[in-house]
N, C-alpha and C positions, 0 to 999 in steps of 0.2 A: 613602329614601336609596338611591342607585344602587349598583351592584356596585363600580364603580371608586372611588366615594367611601368605601364601607364598607371596601374593601381598603386604601386609603390610611390611613384612620383606624386600622385594625387594625395596620398596620405602623408607625404613628407618623410617617407622611410628611406628614400634614396638620396645620397649625398653626392655632390660634385666631386670628381677625382681631385686630389691634391697633387701639386707639382711633384714629380718624382725626383729625388736627388740623383744626379747622374754620376755614378761611380765609374771607375775605369773599366775597360773591357775585361770581362770575367770569362772564366772557362767553366763549362758544364762538366759534371762528372764524366760524361762520355768523351769530351774533348781532352780532359786531363788523362784519362785512361789511354786514349789513342797516342798521346804524346809520350807518355811513360813507356809505351811498348815499342817505341822506335829503337832500332839498333844504335849502339853508342856512336857510330860514325855518321848518323843521319839526323837531320833537323827538319822541322816543318817551317816553311817560309811563307809568311803572310804578306800579301800585297793587295792594294786597293786599285781597281781599274775604274776610271771615270765612266759613268753611264748617265743616261737621262735622269735628272733629278737627284743624283747622289753618286754612290759608289757601289761597285760589285766586289765582294770579298773573294779572293782567290788564295787558296792554300795549296802549296806544292811540296813534294818530298825532295830534299836536296842534301848536298854534303853538309856536314856539321859546321855550324858557325856560331858565333857568340849569341846566346839567347837574349831576348829582351828581359831586363831585370824585373818587369812587372809580373812575370809569370812564375816566380819562385823556383827558378832553376830548371823548369821544364823546357825542352828543346824547341821553343817557338821563336823564330827570328822575325822581327818586324821593325819598321821605322817608328820613331817617336811620333811623327805627325799622323801616321796611320792609326796607331793606338789611340791617339787623342781623338781622332775623328769618330772612332767607334765607342766613345764614352756612352754608357747607358745600355750597351748591348752585351750579349753573351755569344761566345764562339762555341759551337756544338759540333759533335761528330756522331752521325747515325748512319748505320748500314754502309759504312765505307765512304761516306760523303761529308764534307764540311759545309756548314751553314751558319748564319747568324740568327739568333732568336731574341725576342724581347717581349716583355709583358706590357701591353699598352692598354690603359683603361680609358674608356670613352663613354660619356653619358649624353643622351639627347634631352633637351629641355624645350618646352613650348615657349612661345613669345606672344606678345599681344597681337602680332600679325599672324593670322591663320595660315598664311603661306610662307612663313619664316620659321626656321627651327635652328636653335643654338646647340652646338655640340661642344662639350667641355672635355678636355683630355688632360692627361698628366704629363704631357710633353710640351715644351715651348715650340710653337709653330711659327711665330712671327716676332721679330725683334724691333723695338722702337714703335713707330706709328703703325696704325692698322693698314692692312693691304686689302683693297676692294677692287673687284673686277667684275665686269658684266659683258664679256665677249672679246675683249682685246687680248693680245698675246700675253700669256701669264706663265708663271712657273708651273711645272708639271703637277704639283699638288692641287692647284686651282684649275689648270687647263683641262685635266681629265674630267673634272666635275662639270665644267662649263660645256664640255663636248656633249653632254647629255641633253636631250630635248626637254627633259623635265626640270632643268636648272636654269634660272634666269640670272642669278648673281651669286657671288661668293665673297664673304668678308672674313678675313683671318686677322685675329688680334690676340697677341700674347699666346695663351694656351686654349683659345677657343676658335671655332669655325662656324659661321652662320651661313645657311643656304636659304635662298629665296626660290621656291619652286614655281613651276607653272601652275596657275590656279586649277585645283581639282586633281592634280597628279597625286598618286598614292605615296605615302611616306615610307613604307617598308622597303621598297627597292632603293630609295635614296639613303635611308639609314645604312643599308648594307654597302652602298657605294662610298659613302663618307668613311665608314669604318675601314674599308679596304684601302682607300686613298691615304688615310692617316697612317695605317700600319705599313704600307709600302714606303711612305716617306720616312718613317722612323727606321725601318729595316735597311733602307738604302743609305742610312746615315746622312739624310738630307739636312742641309743647313737651314736654320730659321729664315723665313722670308725677310727681306730688308727693303721696305718701301722707299721710294724716293723721298728725300728730306724736303721739308718746306723751305722756300727761300726766305731771305731776310724780311722781317716784319718791322713796321714802325712801332713807336712806343704805344700808341693806342691799340693796335692789333695785338701786341704782346699782352697788354693788360686785359683785353677782351678775351683772348684765348685762355688766360689764367683763370678768369671767372668761369668760363665754360668748362674748363678742365676740372675745377673743384666743385662746382655747384650743379652742373648739368650732366656731364658725361658719365659719372658713375651710374646714374639711373638708366641712361641710354644703353650703356654697356651691359647692364644686368638683363636687359630685354633683347640682347643680340644685335643691337644697332651700333652705329658710330656716326660721327659728325666731323665734317671738315669746315674750317673757317676759310673762306675764299678771299674775302677782303672786307675792309671797313672803309667806306668812302661816302662823303657828303651825307653823313648821318645814317647811312644804311649799312647794316651788317649782313653780308651775303654768306649763306651757309649751304652745305650739301649734306643731306642725310643719306646714309648708306646702310647696308645690311638689312636687318629685319624691319628697319624704319621705312624702307621702300615699299610703297603700296599699303602700308599699315593704316587701318582706320583711325588709329590714335595719333598719327603723325602730325595732324593739324593742331591737336591739343598740345603735343610736345613742343611744336614750334611757337605757338602763341602764349601758352600758359607756363611753359618751362623756359625755353630759350629767350623769347622776347621779354618776358617779365624780369628775368634775371639781369639781362643786359640793360634794359631801360632804367631799372632801379640803380644799377651800379654806375651807369654813365649818363646821367641826365644832361641833356643838351648836346651830348656827343654822339649817342646812338638814339635815333628817333624811331627806327623800325627795323625789323628783321625780315629778310627775304630768303626763301628757299630756292636754290638754283638746281 
């Protein structure tokens, strides 16, 4: 994080990016000009080729065919599903080459954990529950970061990404790596991560999770962490703290004065203590 960025954050002058409304695939002026200059008997044919972590856009010159209606009569041929996958991106043409471009905003935020940093972007990176990984096989967005020696774990939730670094590792290279990974994910039209769903819970576990979701998780999420409820059995609620909560000096306070206090008050006689697994 640069000096000016850190100063703005300290003074409250920098705001988190808001989620960008994802409009349909748009054309830059360069792309529109290139299409308009094609001979009447030619079209540009757009196709998506599957690659690691998303799609590669390929545009080739071909015989005239019915253009896609989204491009206002310009001779660009594409399938509906490919146009849909490219929502939120722009098709550009520069120096005789086609490419996709996008404006991706990302801001780094400090957390109570000196070795955890929360990155907020304007794109949805994860759908549903949070995705946490600390070395296992992961989607490319996460795997590329975990391949670094200075990254211990990655938590992706909604439009945020939290990195736990190796103690003492500098943040500047990590900031650049996270920015590059998020941009690559967006430009490749990567789908939001979809973590494995939790299995069926009994009535008590559902009630406990509802209390955690409403009373505890908002504060944990603000600090770049997350929480999994593993089980409630024999009066013990077992939880797993992830993200910036891992190794955080304040995690014990979070467990005892946040999670345990909320659950023991809400479920007297049913939850007697909370354990971190």
